[in-house]
N, C-alpha and C positions, 0 to 999 in steps of 0.2 A: 104704357104699352111696351112689350119686349121688342128688342131689335131683332132683325132677321138672324144674325149669328147666334143670339141667345136662344131663339126658337129652334134653330138647327141643333144646337148643343143639347137642349132639353129633349128633343126627339131622339137623338142618338143615345143619350143617357137612358131614356125610357126603353130603348131596344136592348142596350147592353146589359141593363140590370138583370132581367130574367136569364139572359145567356150566362152571366157570371154566376148566378145562383145555381144554374143547372150544372156548370162546370165544377163548382164547389161541392155540390152533392155527389156528382159522379166521382170526383176524386176521393171522397170519403168512402163510397161503396167499393171503389177500386182498391183502396188501401185495405179494407176489410177482407176483400177477396184474396189479396196477396197474403195477408196474415193467415187466413184460413187455409190457403194452399200450403204455406210453409208448415203450419201445424200438422196438417194431415200427412205431409211428406215425412215428418218425424215420427208420427204415431203409427201410421198404417204398416210400415215394415215390422215394427214390434208386434202389432196385433196379428199380422200374418204369420210371424214366427211362432207366437204363442198358439195360434190356431193349429198350425202344423204339428207342434209338439203334442197338443191335446189329441189330435187325430191319431198320431203315432201311438200314444199311450193307450187310447181306447182300442185300437186294433190289436195291440200287444196283449191287452187284458182279456179280450174276448175272442182271440184267434182260436183255431182248432187246437186241441191238446196235442202237444208234441211238436207243434210248428214253431217258427221263430228262431231266435238265436239259441245257441246251446251253451250259454255262459254258465248255467247252473250245472253242477255235477249231478250225475244220476243218484248219488247218495244223498242229495239234499231234498228229495221228495218229501213233502210234508206228511206228518203222521195222520192229520185229518183229511188229507187228500187221497189216502189209500183205503181200500176196503178193509174191514176188521181182520180178515184172514191173512192180509199181507203186512200187517203192522208188526214191527219188532217190539219185543217186550219192553225195552228201555228207550224206544225211539224218542219219546218226549224229553228225555234227559240229555239227548245228544247236543253238544254246543254248536252254535252257528259258526260259519266261517268267519274268522277275525283277521282282517287285513292288517291290523296293528300288531300282531304277534311277531316275535323276532323271527320264528321259523317260517311263518306264512303258510303253514300247512293246514289242511282241512280234515277234521275228524270224520270218519265214515260210520254210519249207523250199523249196528250189528243185525244180522238176520236171525231167524228163529233157531238156528243151530249155534248161535253165539259167535260166529265168525264175522269180523268187520268187513264192511264194503260189499256185502252180498245181497243187499236189498233188491237189486234188479233181478238177481237170479231167483229170489224167493217168489216173485210174481212178475215175470217179464211183461205180461199183458198190461198189468196195472201201471207199471212204470212207463211203458210206451204210450199208454193212454193219457197219463197226467203230464209226463215230460218234466215238469218242474212245479214248484209251488206257485200258484197264481191266485189272484183275487176271485177268479171264476170258480176255482176249486173250493175256496173258503165259502163262497156263496152257495155252492151246491151242497156242501156239508151243513150249512145253516138251514137251507130249505128242507133237508132231510132230518133236521133236528138231532144231529149226532151229538153225543155227550162230549164234554170236555173233562179231561183228567183233573180230579180234585174239586170239581164243581158239580153240585146236584142240579137236576133239571129245573127244579123250582128256583134255585138261585140264578141259573142261566136265564130263565124266562123273566125273572124280576129285573135283572140287570139289562137285558135286551129291551124290555118295555120302558125302563127309565130313560135309556139313551135315545130310543126311537121317539119317545114323547117329547123329551126336552129339546132335542136337536133336530126334530122334524125330518128324520130319515126313516127309510123302510125298515120294518122289523128284521127282514132277512139280511139287509145290509148291516144293521147293527150287530146281528149275530155273527156275520162274517168278520167284522172288525174286532169283536170280542175274541173270537177264536184266534185271530192273528195276534192280538195282544198277549193272550195266554201262551201261545206257541213261542213268540219272540221273547216274552218275559222269562220263560223257563230257560231259554238259550242264553240270555244275557244276565240271568240271575237278578232280574228286576221284578218288582211287584207289578203284575199286569194291570191292576187298577190304577197304579201311578201312570203307566203309559196311556191309559184311557183318559185320565185327568189331564195330562199334558196335551193330548189331542184336543180335548174340549176347550182348553184355554187358548191354544195356538191357532186353531182353525175352525172351531165349532163344527167339526166333522165334515168340513167341505174339502174334498180331496184335490180340488183344482184351484184353491185360493193361492194368491201370491202377494207378498207384502211389498211395501215401497222400496225395501232394500234388497229384494230378490229372493227372500225365503219362500219356499214353495211346499205345497202339499199339506197333508194332515198334521205332520209334526214340524212344519215350517223349516225344512232343511235348506241351508245355504248351499245351493248347488255349486256355485263358483268356488266355494271353499272345500267342499267334500266331493270333488269330481272323482277322486280315486275310489271312494267307497261306492259310488254309483256306477263306475265303469263296468264291473262284472254283470250288471243288470241291464246294460244297454245305454248308459250315459245319462246326461242331464234330463232327458225327457222322461226317464224312469222315475223321477221324483214325484210325478203325478200318479204313479201306480200305488194304490194304497198299501199293498204288502211290502213293496220295496221301500216306500217312504217310512213305514213303521220300523222296518228292520234297520235302516240306516239311522233314523232318529234314535232308536233304542241303543244302538251301538255308541252313538255320540254321547247320549245321556249316561250310559254305563261307564264310559271313559271319564266323564266329568265327575261322577260319584266316586270313582276310585281315586281320582286325583285330589278331590276336595275332602275326601274322608267321610262323606255322609250325604243324605238326600238333600238337605237344605242347601248345602254348599254346591252340590251337583246341579241343582236346579238353577242356582245363581250363575254357575258356569255355563249351563245350557243356554240361558237367555243372553249371555254375553256380558254379564256384570263383572267388572274388574275390581270394584271397590266393595265396601262393606254392605252397601244397599243394592238390592235388585229391583227396586221400585214396586215392591209388593207382589212380584211375579210368583215367587215360591209360596207365599201365603195363599194366593188364589188357587194354585195347583193343588196344594195340600187340602184346602177347604173343599175343592171339588172331589178329591179322592175320598174324603170323609163322606160326602153325599153319595158317591157311587157305592162305597162299602155299606152304607146304611141301606141303600136300595137293594143291594144284592144279598146282604146278610153275610158277606165274606169279610173277615177282619183284614185290615191293611197289613202288609208285610214290610218290614224294614230291610 
């Protein structure tokens, strides 16, 4: 038979055991709560910033024509954003603004009288209505099924159908991105189908994607590296604008091709490869370009 002290100790122990277990479990849950709070405090500001950027981009893309910042010169109105009567004969061949040139000047498209920088006077209403090249303008041209220089309607429809089906985007959006790629490709002297293939490999046509290292948008532009190229279009948030992203990405790729002396080397430079191997990136892009060319019936251009 237990003594009185032993019985008291046994009773106290029986009471303290569940209390200790409760304290132990509470400490575990409290620790989890603290870790969760710390994690959210690190993640939420970034999420809020990204949401704000996306909100600004969407507003900029779909704002009323002529609104917003005036960083684009009136001479930069897109050929496919103007009605046929307002288009200059050689507007498609006008080079894009190049921030890397020594002079830093911008070429002005010629009006129908052949004088440079007169597009606004040729049709003031059209320029005032469009203001600058936008994704909304490309989308409107796609919905109207406007032709693209050097591409038959059957080739355009075949290419649009291929991209829309494979990457699960709307036909009209695919058409707008194709128009943008052909416009920018002419400006940068790059094969438009190469640009479309780079977009496919980089983002699978998701304009709002961001990589772990901060590359953003359709062509995965490193905004912290190429801030100066994005500044005329509104800054880093403009990287999520499809037209701006393709323009900046094409400018970077064109610079890489010139420096490396060819498309293969240019693609390796674009993906950031410094050694002889690009991890198969160039092969994937070129394979997709062959598939795009096969679908459209347009031969690839070197």
